[in-house]
C-alpha positions, 0 to 999 in steps of 0.5 A: 817485733813481739806482740804480748797480748791476751787473745780474749781482750778486745783491746788486744784484738783491735791492736792485732787487727791494726798490725795486720792492716799495716802489714807489720810482722810480729810474734804473738805471745799469750800473756797468761800462758807465757807471762813476762819474767822479772828480767823481761819486765825490768828491761821493757820498763827501762826501754819504754821510758814510761812510768811503771804504773803504765805497765799495770792493768789498772782495769783488771779484776786482779788489780782491783782484788789486790787493792793495788791502787792503794798499795802501789804508791808505797811499793818500791820499783823492784817490788812493783816489778816483782809483783808484775812478774807473778801474774800476766793478768796484772800487766797492761796489754797489749805490749809491743816490744822491739829492740828500740822501743816498748809500747804498753796498751793500744793508743793508735797515735802512739803506735803511729808515732813509732812507725807502726 
């Protein structure tokens, strides 16, 4: 399992604590130092079954600076994915990536439903 996070993010810290308490094995990937590629984001989005907007860090400074709230509705999925791939700080975190599913953000009930 891949745990994609930003170590300074308090939600990521809570999520990692949760995984440790549950004894889940995972590999950590720092989202800013090793940002997801366009290919990875595309595959994760398709596997997740989530709306693409759920992959955006809507509370982040960069999201607000770029005024993406207004721009995203007019962008194609491909354009949105390309934009996400430009900077890891645009991506919702943490991300949990397995062969079977992808989770964006930390919602304990969603994680429990996936057996985490």
